[in-house]
N, C-alpha and C positions, 0 to 999 in steps of 0.2 A: 363701116357697117352702118346701115340706117339706124337712126336714133330709136326707132320703134322696136328694134331687135335687141338692143343692148341689155335691158333689164332681164328679159327671158334668157338670153345667152349667158349672162352672169349667173343666174340661178341654175341653169343647166350645168355649168362648170362646177358650181358649188355642190350640186348634187353628186357629181363624180367624187369630189373631195371628201364627202361624208360617207362614201361607200356604195353609192348606186352606180355600178359599173355599166350596166346595160344601157344602151342609148335610149330605148323606148321608156325605160324607167326614169332616166335622168330628164328626159323631155317632160314626162308626166309630173314628176316632182317639181320641176321648174314652173310648169303651168299652175299647179296647186299653190306653190309659194307666191307666184305673181298674183293669182286670183285673190289670195288672202292678205296681200300686202296693203297697207293703208294708202299708198301712193296710187293715184289714178294712172300714172305713167306705167307702173309695174302691172297694174290690172289690165290695161290695154295691151301691153306687150305680150302678156301671157295668153290673153284671149285671141289676139291676132295670130300668134304662133299656133294655137290650137285650131283656129279657123283654117290657116294655111295647110296644116297637116290633114285635117278632115276633108277639105275641098280638093286637095290633091288626090286623096283616095277616091272621093266621089267622081272626080274627072276620069279616073282610070276605069271606074265601074259603070258610070252612067253619065255620059257627056251632056245629054239633054237636060237632066236634072241639075247638073252643075251650072249650066248656062241660065236656067230658070232662076236659080238661087243668086247667081252673080248679077243678074239684072236688077236685083233689089238692093245692091250695095250703094251706100252713100258716096257722095263725091269725095269726102275725106278718106274713106276706106279705100276707094279706087286709087286715090293719090298715093296712099301709103303702100299699097300693094305694087303699084307701078314703080315706086322708088325702090322697093325691095327687089323686085325683078330686075330692074336696071342695074342695081348693085351686083347681084349675083351673076348676071349675064357676062360681065367682064371676066369672070373666072371660068366660063364655059369654053375651055381650050383643050388642046391635046395634053398639055401639062396637067390640067385639072383631071382629065380622064385617067392619067397615070397615077396621080395623087389619090384619086378615089379608089383606084384598083389596089394601091398599097394599103389604104385605110380599110378596105374590104378584107384584105388578107389579114391585117392586124386584128380586126374585130373577130374574124373566124378563128384565128389562133388563140384568142382570148375567150373562147367558148361562147361566142355570139354567132351561132350557126347561120343566121340570116345575113350576117355582114352588114353592109350599109343599108340594106332593106330594113334592118331593125329600127332605124329612126322612125319609119312610118308606122310601126306597131303602136305608137302612142295613141292612135285612133282607137284601137281595141280597148285601151285603158279609159279613154274618154267615154266610149260607149258604155263600158261597165259602170263608170261613175254616174252617168246619166240614168241608167237603169236602176241603180241602187237608190236613187232619189225619187223614183216614181212610186 
């Protein structure tokens, strides 16, 4: 796993351990924990994960706006996103498709009706947080 993902992932899993079963909630709790952590590595990891979730949603909704935003990324951010994409691409296989299907079924059986799509609902929580601060 890329080093930039480790703090966020650890916080995500800890959120599950303290009772946040839904994936979107665990993602959001991890983001908040990272954002408020004293370590810049945690802060960056949480912000990067929020950015990835938000821009993935934007890409599906409006690709032109996604590319306008992406054109403003720093070299370092592009490097970190490229490393993350490279890491995850090795798992884009038929076995991963099956594993994702099993995870989707598991999530739905545990009352997360959106299954694996629930991970992306973190964006709704990010927007709500943003609006509450305006």
